RODRENLUM-323887 format. One record per residue (C-alpha): x, y, z; residue number from 1. Coordinates in nm, 3 decimals. Layout:
! residues N
((X Y Z) NUM),
...
! end
This chain:
! residues 273
((0.012 0.006 -0.004) 1),
((0.128 0.338 -0.079) 2),
((0.129 0.615 0.176) 3),
((0.164 0.954 0.167) 4),
((0.338 1.170 0.391) 5),
((-0.002 1.289 0.507) 6),
((-0.096 0.945 0.601) 7),
((0.237 0.899 0.795) 8),
((0.172 1.239 1.006) 9),
((-0.175 1.111 1.072) 10),
((-0.141 0.774 1.174) 11),
((0.170 0.895 1.372) 12),
((-0.014 1.145 1.569) 13),
((-0.262 0.863 1.645) 14),
((-0.011 0.611 1.746) 15),
((0.136 0.893 1.987) 16),
((-0.218 0.980 2.167) 17),
((-0.233 0.595 2.270) 18),
((0.121 0.573 2.370) 19),
((0.187 0.766 2.678) 20),
((0.473 0.619 2.861) 21),
((0.434 0.599 3.231) 22),
((0.679 0.811 3.432) 23),
((0.828 0.454 3.588) 24),
((0.923 0.330 3.247) 25),
((1.160 0.675 3.161) 26),
((1.511 0.542 3.141) 27),
((1.798 0.802 3.259) 28),
((2.147 0.779 3.196) 29),
((2.418 1.007 3.038) 30),
((2.367 0.882 2.701) 31),
((1.949 0.860 2.708) 32),
((1.719 1.061 2.501) 33),
((1.371 1.058 2.619) 34),
((1.125 1.193 2.376) 35),
((0.786 1.310 2.466) 36),
((0.549 1.217 2.168) 37),
((0.252 1.496 2.311) 38),
((0.315 1.849 2.113) 39),
((0.379 2.133 2.365) 40),
((0.133 2.338 2.163) 41),
((-0.171 2.283 1.909) 42),
((-0.026 2.205 1.557) 43),
((-0.174 2.421 1.296) 44),
((-0.363 2.211 1.010) 45),
((-0.182 2.449 0.791) 46),
((0.176 2.366 0.879) 47),
((0.293 2.188 0.583) 48),
((0.270 2.452 0.294) 49),
((0.379 2.411 -0.042) 50),
((0.421 2.728 -0.276) 51),
((0.345 2.803 -0.613) 52),
((0.478 3.130 -0.815) 53),
((0.568 3.183 -1.186) 54),
((0.909 3.254 -1.197) 55),
((0.985 3.368 -1.520) 56),
((1.295 3.282 -1.710) 57),
((1.451 3.184 -1.337) 58),
((1.240 2.875 -1.344) 59),
((0.941 2.825 -1.562) 60),
((0.773 2.534 -1.375) 61),
((0.412 2.662 -1.341) 62),
((0.399 2.692 -1.728) 63),
((0.586 2.364 -1.754) 64),
((0.354 2.163 -1.556) 65),
((0.053 2.247 -1.766) 66),
((-0.003 2.016 -2.066) 67),
((-0.092 2.251 -2.379) 68),
((-0.227 1.968 -2.563) 69),
((-0.447 1.808 -2.315) 70),
((-0.499 2.136 -2.177) 71),
((-0.504 2.017 -1.833) 72),
((-0.222 2.000 -1.577) 73),
((0.044 1.693 -1.651) 74),
((-0.063 1.411 -1.452) 75),
((0.289 1.293 -1.358) 76),
((0.329 1.651 -1.229) 77),
((-0.045 1.583 -0.994) 78),
((0.097 1.274 -0.902) 79),
((0.428 1.425 -0.760) 80),
((0.250 1.632 -0.580) 81),
((-0.017 1.418 -0.448) 82),
((0.291 1.217 -0.306) 83),
((0.428 1.552 -0.129) 84),
((0.056 1.576 0.012) 85),
((0.070 1.939 0.098) 86),
((-0.169 2.074 0.364) 87),
((-0.159 2.411 0.206) 88),
((-0.053 2.570 -0.151) 89),
((-0.011 2.940 -0.149) 90),
((-0.043 3.128 -0.512) 91),
((0.217 3.426 -0.538) 92),
((0.503 3.582 -0.399) 93),
((0.685 3.865 -0.510) 94),
((0.491 3.855 -0.848) 95),
((0.196 3.942 -0.604) 96),
((0.346 4.286 -0.594) 97),
((0.229 4.343 -1.013) 98),
((0.000 4.028 -1.048) 99),
((-0.368 4.166 -1.182) 100),
((-0.585 3.857 -1.093) 101),
((-0.839 3.932 -1.355) 102),
((-0.557 3.823 -1.637) 103),
((-0.563 3.514 -1.499) 104),
((-0.966 3.437 -1.503) 105),
((-1.214 3.380 -1.826) 106),
((-1.136 3.240 -2.154) 107),
((-0.801 3.176 -2.209) 108),
((-0.785 3.321 -2.517) 109),
((-0.864 3.660 -2.424) 110),
((-0.620 3.648 -2.091) 111),
((-0.355 3.887 -2.173) 112),
((-0.011 3.781 -2.117) 113),
((0.218 3.986 -1.843) 114),
((0.590 4.072 -1.824) 115),
((0.726 3.917 -1.505) 116),
((0.938 4.218 -1.353) 117),
((1.123 4.043 -1.104) 118),
((1.183 3.703 -1.251) 119),
((1.226 3.774 -1.608) 120),
((1.034 3.681 -1.937) 121),
((0.649 3.672 -2.026) 122),
((0.375 3.497 -1.843) 123),
((0.080 3.377 -2.033) 124),
((-0.217 3.375 -1.747) 125),
((-0.268 3.039 -1.865) 126),
((-0.263 2.918 -1.499) 127),
((-0.480 3.145 -1.303) 128),
((-0.734 3.138 -1.037) 129),
((-0.947 2.844 -1.156) 130),
((-0.651 2.652 -1.276) 131),
((-0.475 2.703 -0.939) 132),
((-0.786 2.604 -0.713) 133),
((-0.847 2.262 -0.930) 134),
((-0.477 2.165 -0.861) 135),
((-0.535 2.208 -0.499) 136),
((-0.847 2.047 -0.515) 137),
((-0.668 1.727 -0.686) 138),
((-0.409 1.692 -0.445) 139),
((-0.638 1.765 -0.130) 140),
((-0.453 2.103 -0.014) 141),
((-0.628 2.430 0.043) 142),
((-0.583 2.701 -0.186) 143),
((-0.413 3.022 -0.051) 144),
((-0.407 3.350 -0.242) 145),
((-0.150 3.613 -0.183) 146),
((-0.312 3.964 -0.303) 147),
((-0.197 4.272 -0.498) 148),
((-0.107 4.472 -0.161) 149),
((-0.075 4.829 -0.356) 150),
((0.245 4.660 -0.459) 151),
((0.363 4.637 -0.113) 152),
((0.471 4.993 -0.140) 153),
((0.700 4.942 -0.398) 154),
((0.704 5.220 -0.688) 155),
((0.909 5.016 -0.902) 156),
((0.631 4.788 -0.933) 157),
((0.346 5.005 -0.915) 158),
((0.435 5.204 -1.241) 159),
((0.650 4.990 -1.484) 160),
((0.854 5.161 -1.721) 161),
((0.594 5.061 -2.014) 162),
((0.389 5.315 -1.820) 163),
((0.129 5.040 -1.665) 164),
((-0.027 5.058 -1.324) 165),
((0.033 4.714 -1.161) 166),
((-0.058 4.811 -0.813) 167),
((-0.395 4.644 -0.668) 168),
((-0.617 4.823 -0.391) 169),
((-0.824 4.702 -0.130) 170),
((-1.124 4.696 -0.374) 171),
((-0.947 4.488 -0.613) 172),
((-0.858 4.238 -0.327) 173),
((-1.215 4.225 -0.222) 174),
((-1.375 4.178 -0.572) 175),
((-1.111 3.865 -0.610) 176),
((-1.289 3.730 -0.272) 177),
((-1.609 3.794 -0.433) 178),
((-1.525 3.636 -0.775) 179),
((-1.413 3.299 -0.567) 180),
((-1.634 3.306 -0.298) 181),
((-1.999 3.449 -0.371) 182),
((-2.218 3.193 -0.517) 183),
((-2.381 3.475 -0.698) 184),
((-2.087 3.635 -0.848) 185),
((-2.186 3.760 -1.191) 186),
((-1.810 3.814 -1.301) 187),
((-1.741 3.457 -1.233) 188),
((-2.094 3.335 -1.393) 189),
((-2.028 3.541 -1.733) 190),
((-1.696 3.322 -1.722) 191),
((-1.889 3.012 -1.725) 192),
((-1.845 2.884 -1.356) 193),
((-2.147 2.872 -1.155) 194),
((-2.007 2.725 -0.852) 195),
((-1.756 2.939 -0.602) 196),
((-1.401 2.824 -0.536) 197),
((-1.422 2.868 -0.169) 198),
((-1.082 2.978 -0.088) 199),
((-1.095 3.066 0.288) 200),
((-0.725 3.123 0.313) 201),
((-0.582 3.455 0.211) 202),
((-0.229 3.665 0.238) 203),
((-0.252 4.030 0.205) 204),
((0.049 4.136 0.004) 205),
((0.356 3.920 0.027) 206),
((0.650 3.994 0.231) 207),
((0.526 4.379 0.331) 208),
((0.750 4.458 0.567) 209),
((1.089 4.327 0.401) 210),
((1.334 4.615 0.271) 211),
((1.352 4.966 0.289) 212),
((1.179 5.042 -0.025) 213),
((0.830 4.992 0.087) 214),
((0.556 5.094 0.310) 215),
((0.681 5.225 0.661) 216),
((0.548 5.032 0.960) 217),
((0.216 5.267 1.023) 218),
((0.156 5.307 0.687) 219),
((0.155 4.947 0.612) 220),
((-0.058 4.854 0.922) 221),
((-0.306 5.137 0.801) 222),
((-0.315 4.958 0.468) 223),
((-0.360 4.629 0.606) 224),
((-0.672 4.732 0.825) 225),
((-0.833 4.831 0.507) 226),
((-0.785 4.559 0.308) 227),
((-0.870 4.349 0.584) 228),
((-1.213 4.509 0.644) 229),
((-1.299 4.524 0.244) 230),
((-1.191 4.166 0.201) 231),
((-1.398 4.047 0.521) 232),
((-1.693 4.247 0.426) 233),
((-1.741 4.038 0.108) 234),
((-1.706 3.693 0.301) 235),
((-1.691 3.668 0.712) 236),
((-1.544 3.333 0.691) 237),
((-1.228 3.379 0.512) 238),
((-0.908 3.365 0.705) 239),
((-0.646 3.634 0.676) 240),
((-0.249 3.678 0.691) 241),
((-0.094 3.978 0.783) 242),
((0.291 4.030 0.750) 243),
((0.467 4.149 1.078) 244),
((0.860 4.115 0.960) 245),
((1.117 4.364 0.926) 246),
((1.379 4.220 0.710) 247),
((1.680 4.068 0.815) 248),
((1.860 4.352 1.038) 249),
((1.833 4.202 1.374) 250),
((1.858 4.516 1.549) 251),
((1.522 4.607 1.385) 252),
((1.175 4.523 1.576) 253),
((0.954 4.300 1.427) 254),
((0.643 4.466 1.329) 255),
((0.415 4.204 1.454) 256),
((0.319 4.353 1.799) 257),
((0.188 4.689 1.677) 258),
((0.051 4.478 1.396) 259),
((-0.138 4.277 1.634) 260),
((-0.212 4.570 1.869) 261),
((-0.380 4.807 1.602) 262),
((-0.503 4.505 1.312) 263),
((-0.536 4.185 1.561) 264),
((-0.905 4.216 1.540) 265),
((-0.944 4.197 1.158) 266),
((-0.644 3.926 1.111) 267),
((-0.641 3.550 1.202) 268),
((-0.255 3.504 1.125) 269),
((0.031 3.700 1.153) 270),
((0.346 3.565 0.909) 271),
((0.706 3.642 0.940) 272),
((1.013 3.433 0.867) 273),
! end
């Protein structure tokens, strides 16, 4: 019988629950390590996460995983991801700073291509919201969508050298929530998708507090609150991730504490590296 990592972890957890060793059986000695299988804290069901981002000429794996002849995901790719058994797959990363979700929905022949400003090359947008959610359903993972958070405050992405405005505001993010989750969303119905995708996990921006070129802390938190409220106004059941890091400088305090103080009531999780 083939067992995936998810099966192994689930069975191991069940086994651990039934194997509490009495204190009398604990072995002591200078070269003995005793392991208590009981977790000290609750483990998130979203702990094991995979990441999907079109990385342009750096790594064309997203488009390479799509079989253009069959117009579907390559089955060998799906099988490998099923074997990895991720609990969550996140769509977006640095590309979120200039990603326009509407370019990846609707009839494929009408989807415009886009320049990948960070990773180089051109993206066809053949893989978009529907295709990504379909992959997640096939492999038993929860989809997580990372929204364009005003280009994370980076002006070089909000307005490109071609003169395009690639930034995304709170209303655009909220529209994506409605497109994905509202049973009556007219735009999705017009595209021939009657059933909602039911995406429950969303991240506001990518690493929004990374580096010095983007938002200042207070500014980022203000925008986080605006995005969170706009998105949850469309669907109260979604779970939102905000960002509370501040780059690689150990002397710079993390943003998480102030983010939690001011926006904690609007967020479900705070991400950091």
